[in-house]
C-alpha positions in Angstrom: 183.7 -41.4 60.1 180.6 -42.8 57.7 181.3 -39.5 55.7 185.0 -39.9 55.6 184.8 -43.4 54.2 182.4 -42.1 52.2 184.4 -39.7 50.9 187.7 -41.5 50.6 185.9 -44.5 48.6 184.2 -41.6 46.2 187.9 -40.1 45.8 189.4 -43.3 45.0 186.6 -44.6 42.8 187.0 -41.2 40.7 190.6 -40.8 40.6 190.6 -44.8 39.0 188.2 -43.7 36.6 190.3 -40.5 35.6 193.7 -42.7 35.3 191.6 -45.0 33.2 190.5 -42.3 30.7 193.7 -40.9 30.9 195.5 -44.3 29.7 192.7 -44.7 27.2 193.4 -40.9 25.7 197.3 -41.7 25.5 196.9 -45.0 23.6 194.0 -43.5 21.1 197.3 -40.4 20.9 199.6 -43.6 20.0 197.0 -45.2 17.5 196.4 -41.7 15.5 199.9 -41.3 15.4 200.8 -44.8 14.2 197.7 -44.3 11.6 199.7 -41.1 10.4 203.0 -42.8 10.3 201.8 -45.5 8.3 200.4 -43.1 5.4 204.2 -41.7 5.4 205.9 -45.0 5.5 203.4 -46.2 2.6 204.4 -43.1 0.3 207.9 -43.4 1.5 207.9 -47.3 0.0 205.2 -46.5 -2.8 202.7 -49.2 -1.3 199.6 -47.8 -2.0 197.6 -50.6 -0.2 199.6 -49.3 3.1 198.4 -45.7 2.5 194.7 -46.8 1.3 194.5 -48.6 5.0 195.0 -45.6 6.9 192.0 -43.7 4.7 188.1 -43.7 5.0 186.6 -44.7 2.0 184.9 -40.9 1.7 188.2 -38.9 2.6 189.7 -36.0 0.7 192.7 -34.5 0.4 193.1 -30.4 0.4 196.1 -28.0 -0.3 196.0 -24.4 0.8 198.5 -22.2 -1.2 199.2 -18.6 -2.6 198.5 -17.7 -6.2 201.9 -17.0 -7.8 202.1 -13.1 -8.5 198.8 -12.2 -6.6 199.6 -14.1 -3.4 195.7 -14.5 -2.8 194.8 -17.1 -0.9 193.5 -20.7 -2.7 192.1 -24.1 -2.2 193.2 -27.4 -4.1 191.1 -30.3 -3.2 192.3 -33.8 -5.1 188.9 -35.6 -6.5 189.6 -38.7 -5.0 192.3 -40.6 -3.0 192.4 -42.7 -6.0 194.0 -40.0 -7.8 196.5 -39.6 -5.0 197.4 -43.4 -4.7 198.0 -43.4 -8.8 200.7 -40.2 -8.2 202.3 -42.7 -5.3 202.3 -45.8 -7.7 204.0 -44.0 -10.7 207.8 -45.0 -11.0 210.1 -42.8 -9.3 213.4 -43.1 -9.1 213.9 -41.8 -5.5 211.7 -42.3 -2.5 208.9 -39.7 -1.2 210.1 -38.8 2.5 207.4 -36.4 4.4 209.5 -35.8 7.8 207.2 -35.1 10.1 208.5 -32.6 12.7 206.0 -32.8 15.4 202.4 -33.8 16.4 199.6 -32.1 18.2 197.0 -34.4 18.7 193.5 -33.7 20.0 191.1 -36.1 20.6 187.0 -36.3 21.7 185.5 -39.9 21.8 185.7 -40.8 18.0 187.1 -37.9 16.1 190.9 -36.4 16.3 193.0 -33.9 14.7 196.2 -33.8 14.1 198.8 -30.7 13.5 202.0 -32.0 12.0 204.5 -29.6 10.7 206.4 -31.1 8.0 209.3 -31.2 5.7 208.7 -33.1 2.0 211.4 -34.5 0.3 212.0 -36.5 -2.7 215.2 -38.5 -2.4 217.7 -36.3 -0.2 216.1 -32.7 -1.9 214.0 -30.8 -0.2 210.8 -30.1 -2.0 208.7 -27.8 0.2 207.5 -28.1 3.6 204.5 -26.9 5.7 201.8 -28.1 8.0 199.4 -31.1 7.8 195.8 -30.8 9.3 194.5 -34.4 9.6 191.2 -35.2 10.8 190.3 -38.7 11.8 187.8 -40.8 12.9 187.8 -44.2 14.7 185.9 -46.7 12.7 183.4 -49.6 13.6 186.3 -52.1 13.7 188.1 -49.6 16.4 190.8 -48.3 13.9 191.5 -44.9 13.3 191.4 -43.6 9.9 191.7 -40.0 8.1 188.9 -38.4 7.0 190.5 -35.3 5.5 194.2 -34.0 5.5 194.5 -30.2 4.3 198.3 -29.2 3.8 200.1 -26.1 3.3 203.3 -26.0 1.2 206.1 -23.5 1.2 209.1 -23.8 -0.9 
């Protein structure tokens, strides 16, 4: 009888711990998605402060593309987040609107990745589509920040 009580008690504790972990992971996924959504809301509103808050200070941005003519793969790296922010801050008559089609988020403790197919519009005109691959970390304050984003672009 004592064996059964011990077994059921251990099972209950393990089940509770699993449920708490699952709740925590679900919240983390929501928080990661909210960080990415804040980035694109900031782009739409041309709000560089909103955008900057989503990035870790050492973050970088890259684009994978095919060279015209040869179609050989190439990689472009934005030197700083400041360069990206300057391009957003420059006056433009229509908003930049990156529509995320879906989120595939994976998390292990303080590291997260997000795979997000997208379509990028200027105003109502589709400019290109592709996939974003985000890396995020949880900072010391417990907030998720983007450390790396690499995208593809197709016309």
